[in-house]
C-alpha positions in Angstrom: -2.5 -38.4 -23.3 -1.5 -35.8 -20.7 2.3 -35.7 -20.2 3.4 -36.9 -16.8 4.9 -34.3 -14.4 7.1 -35.0 -11.6 6.9 -33.0 -8.6 9.7 -32.7 -6.0 8.1 -32.9 -2.5 10.1 -30.8 0.1 10.2 -31.4 3.7 8.2 -28.9 5.5 10.3 -28.8 8.4 13.3 -27.9 6.3 11.5 -25.0 4.3 10.2 -23.5 7.7 6.5 -24.2 6.8 5.9 -26.9 9.3 3.1 -25.0 11.0 1.0 -25.5 7.9 0.9 -29.3 8.5 -0.6 -28.7 12.1 -4.3 -28.8 12.6 -5.8 -25.1 12.7 -9.1 -24.3 14.4 -11.0 -21.5 13.2 -13.8 -20.1 15.6 -16.8 -18.3 13.6 -17.3 -14.6 14.5 -20.1 -13.7 12.5 -22.0 -14.1 9.1 -21.1 -11.4 6.6 -23.8 -10.1 4.3 -21.9 -11.5 1.4 -18.5 -11.8 0.0 -17.0 -9.6 -2.8 -20.1 -9.8 -4.7 -23.8 -10.4 -3.5 -23.9 -14.0 -4.9 -21.0 -15.2 -2.7 -21.8 -16.2 0.8 -19.2 -15.1 3.3 -18.2 -15.4 7.0 -15.5 -13.9 9.2 -13.5 -16.4 11.4 -11.3 -15.9 14.5 -7.6 -16.8 13.8 -4.6 -16.8 16.1 -2.7 -13.4 16.3 -5.7 -11.3 15.3 -5.5 -7.5 15.8 -7.3 -6.1 18.7 -10.0 -3.7 17.4 -13.3 -2.2 18.2 -16.0 -1.4 15.8 -17.9 1.5 17.4 -21.6 1.2 17.6 -21.4 -2.5 16.7 -21.7 -2.2 13.0 -20.7 -5.3 10.9 -18.0 -4.8 8.5 -18.6 -6.3 4.9 -16.0 -8.7 3.4 -14.5 -5.9 1.2 -14.3 -3.4 4.1 -12.1 -5.9 6.0 -9.9 -6.2 3.0 -9.6 -2.3 3.0 -9.1 -2.2 6.7 -6.2 -4.6 6.3 -4.6 -2.6 3.6 -4.9 0.7 5.8 -3.1 -0.9 8.6 -0.4 -2.4 6.4 0.4 0.9 4.9 0.1 2.9 8.3 2.5 0.4 10.2 5.2 1.7 7.9 4.7 5.0 9.5 3.5 4.6 13.0 5.8 7.1 14.6 4.7 10.2 12.6 1.4 11.8 11.5 0.4 9.7 8.6 -3.0 9.2 6.7 -3.7 6.5 4.2 -6.9 6.7 1.9 -7.9 3.3 0.5 -10.4 2.4 -2.2 -11.3 -1.3 -3.2 -8.4 -2.5 -0.9 -5.9 -0.5 -2.8 -4.1 2.8 -1.7 -5.1 5.8 -3.7 -3.6 8.6 -1.4 -0.9 8.5 1.4 0.8 11.4 2.9 2.7 12.5 6.1 2.5 15.9 7.7 3.6 18.0 10.8 0.0 17.4 11.9 -2.7 14.9 11.3 -4.7 17.8 9.6 -1.9 18.5 7.2 -1.4 14.9 6.4 -5.0 14.3 5.7 -5.2 17.1 3.3 -2.1 16.2 1.4 -3.4 12.5 1.1 -6.8 13.5 -0.1 -5.3 16.0 -2.7 -3.5 13.0 -4.4 -6.7 11.6 -5.7 -9.9 13.3 -4.5 -12.4 11.5 -7.0 -11.1 8.0 -5.8 -11.2 9.1 -2.2 -15.0 9.5 -2.2 -16.8 6.3 -0.8 -13.3 5.1 0.2 -11.8 4.3 3.6 -9.6 6.4 5.7 -6.9 5.6 8.2 -4.9 7.6 10.5 -1.7 6.8 12.5 -2.7 9.0 15.5 -5.7 10.0 17.3 -8.2 11.8 14.9 -9.1 15.3 16.3 -12.1 17.6 15.6 -10.4 19.4 12.6 -9.8 16.2 10.7 -13.1 14.6 11.7 -14.8 17.9 10.0 -12.9 17.2 6.9 -14.1 13.6 6.8 -17.5 14.5 7.6 -17.6 16.8 4.6 -17.1 13.9 2.1 -18.7 10.4 1.5 -16.6 7.9 3.4 -17.5 4.4 4.1 -15.0 3.7 6.9 -12.5 5.5 9.4 -9.9 3.8 11.4 -7.5 5.2 14.0 -5.9 4.4 17.3 -8.2 6.6 19.1 -10.8 9.6 18.5 -11.1 12.8 20.5 -14.4 13.0 22.1 -15.7 15.9 19.9 -14.4 14.2 16.8 -16.2 11.0 17.8 -19.4 12.8 18.5 -19.1 14.6 15.1 -18.4 11.5 13.2 -21.3 9.4 14.8 -23.7 12.0 13.4 -23.3 10.4 10.0 -25.0 7.0 9.9 -23.2 5.8 6.9 -19.6 5.9 8.3 -18.2 2.9 10.1 -15.6 3.8 12.9 -12.9 1.4 13.9 -10.6 1.9 16.8 -7.4 0.0 16.4 -6.3 -1.1 20.0 -3.2 -3.0 18.7 -0.3 -0.5 18.6 0.7 0.2 14.9 4.3 -0.4 16.0 3.3 -4.0 16.8 1.1 -4.6 14.1 3.7 -6.2 11.5 4.3 -8.8 14.0 0.7 -10.1 13.5 1.3 -10.6 9.7 2.9 -13.9 9.3 1.9 -15.7 6.1 0.2 -15.1 2.8 -2.1 -18.0 1.8 -3.9 -18.4 -1.5 -6.1 -21.7 -1.8 -6.3 -22.6 -5.5 -7.5 -25.6 -7.5 -4.0 -26.4 -8.4 -3.0 -26.6 -4.5 -2.5 -24.2 -1.7 0.2 -21.4 -1.9 1.9 -20.6 1.1 4.6 -17.9 1.6 5.9 -15.3 4.1 4.3 -12.1 3.9 6.5 -9.3 2.2 8.3 -7.5 5.0 11.1 -6.1 2.9 12.8 -3.0 4.6 14.6 -0.2 2.9 16.6 2.7 4.1 18.6 5.4 2.4 21.9 3.7 3.4 21.1 0.7 1.4 20.6 2.5 -1.9 22.7 1.8 -4.9 22.8 5.2 -6.7 23.8 4.2 -10.3 23.7 7.5 -12.2 26.1 10.2 -12.3 23.3 12.6 -11.4 22.9 12.2 -7.8 19.5 12.5 -5.7 19.3 15.2 -3.1 18.7 14.4 0.6 14.9 15.4 0.0 14.7 13.2 -2.9 16.2 10.2 -1.1 13.6 10.8 1.8 10.6 11.0 -0.7 12.2 7.8 -2.3 11.9 5.9 0.9 8.5 7.1 1.5 7.1 6.2 -1.7 9.0 2.8 -1.8 7.0 1.8 1.3 3.8 2.6 -0.2 4.8 0.7 -3.5 4.8 -2.5 -1.5 1.0 -2.4 -1.1 0.0 -1.2 -4.4 -0.9 -3.8 -7.2 1.7 -4.8 -9.7 2.6 -3.3 -12.0 2.6 -0.2 -9.9 4.2 3.2 -10.2 4.1 5.7 -7.2 5.1 9.3 -7.7 5.7 11.4 -4.6 7.0 14.7 -3.5 7.3 16.3 -0.1 6.0 13.1 1.6 2.8 13.1 -0.4 1.8 10.7 -3.1 0.8 12.7 -6.1 0.0 9.6 -8.2 -0.5 5.9 -7.5 -0.9 3.8 -10.7 -1.3 0.0 -10.3 -2.8 -3.1 -11.6 -1.2 -2.5 -15.2 0.0 -5.3 -17.3 2.7 -3.3 -18.9 5.3 -1.3 -16.9 5.1 1.3 -19.6 1.6 1.7 -19.3 1.9 2.0 -15.6 4.4 5.0 -16.0 2.0 6.6 -18.5 -1.0 6.2 -16.3 1.0 7.7 -13.3 2.1 10.6 -15.3 -1.5 11.3 -16.4 -2.7 11.2 -12.9 0.1 13.6 -11.5 0.2 16.0 -14.2 2.2 19.1 -13.3 2.7 17.7 -9.8 5.2 15.3 -11.3 7.8 17.9 -11.8 10.7 17.5 -9.4 9.1 14.4 -7.8 10.4 10.8 -7.4 9.0 7.8 -9.2 8.9 4.4 -7.6 8.5 1.2 -9.6 7.7 -2.0 -7.5 9.3 -4.1 -10.4 12.2 -3.9 -12.7 11.9 -1.3 -15.4 12.8 -3.4 -18.5 13.0 -1.0 -21.3 14.0 2.6 -22.3 10.3 3.2 -23.1 9.7 3.6 -19.3 12.3 6.4 -19.2 10.5 8.1 -22.3 7.1 7.8 -20.6 8.4 9.5 -17.6 10.1 12.5 -19.4 7.1 14.7 -19.9 6.4 14.6 -16.2 10.0 16.0 -15.5 10.6 13.9 -12.6 14.0 14.2 -10.7 14.7 10.7 -9.7 13.5 7.0 -10.3 14.1 4.3 -7.8 13.6 0.6 -9.0 14.9 -2.9 -8.3 17.1 -2.9 -11.3 18.3 -6.3 -12.8 17.1 -5.8 -16.2 19.2 -6.8 -19.3 18.8 -3.3 -20.2 20.1 -1.6 -17.0 23.2 -0.1 -18.8 21.0 1.7 -21.4 18.5 2.8 -18.7 21.3 4.2 -16.7 22.8 6.0 -19.6 19.3 7.4 -20.7 18.8 8.8 -17.2 22.0 10.7 -17.2 21.2 12.1 -20.6 18.1 13.7 -19.1 19.7 14.3 -15.7 17.5 12.1 -13.6 18.9 10.2 -10.6 18.4 6.6 -10.7 18.7 4.4 -7.7 18.6 0.6 -7.6 17.3 -1.4 -4.5 17.7 -4.9 -5.7 14.3 -5.6 -4.0 11.2 -6.5 -6.1 7.7 -5.8 -4.4 5.6 -7.5 -6.8 2.0 -8.0 -5.4 -1.0 -9.7 -7.2 
């Protein structure tokens, strides 16, 4: 006989989720060709607080493309006030960079993982100009999103019948206000939580090692930490000079994630910053990072082995920063 389980029912008004009980109306926008796979029928519905966007030439986005579009906007909303480019594949970031110009940001982002970038989706925080459009048109890209396109850039990109162009009319500075809740409907009930809007700045860091990070390393740490919020756990992001040199994600073991990131970064890991979305629990994570010769590690902290990790980092002159914030993401 199954064991009886008692469940505490909470008052939704007290927990802040009273709106879940309210009747919601979803207006159908259009049928999608299919969902994640051809055997899965799918539709797109209009909901409250949608982003304002235009699909140039009226092409219909697929289910997977809408997920990638969301991931692009999520990442770019972290860098709305600078030149930023995010490249996404299968709704996961594979290259993100900042630059003095959009062209510089694009080239740095593409250099992170050129192979994964092909047949991916590209997003820009600023108007796409002709030089960037030439780069994009030289590779196979499924989708490009930006606040706007220069006329010559738009003309060039429209020559490629396989690219879907999206103009995001909602300012990226306002985009986060549209992201409210994260909902998962399961056979065991509907999970309902606030979206992860964690924020971090260099003044909230807790530097725990005798080896101190430089100003440049701290700036790179903030940059990479923002990206790690959107990478699938367990994730490791390695960055240098406002450019991701490796994004390893979706690993069951944090040690495996570190090893995968070092394999992607190769020599580019030297002097770079390594960010973990979750607590690094064992010294094996440090040992896995040593061949890459990284200069600093930023992680939530909170492991029973924190003291050992700090001691080991100091032994190899690696600066370590604790944030106290986990960014776990399924």
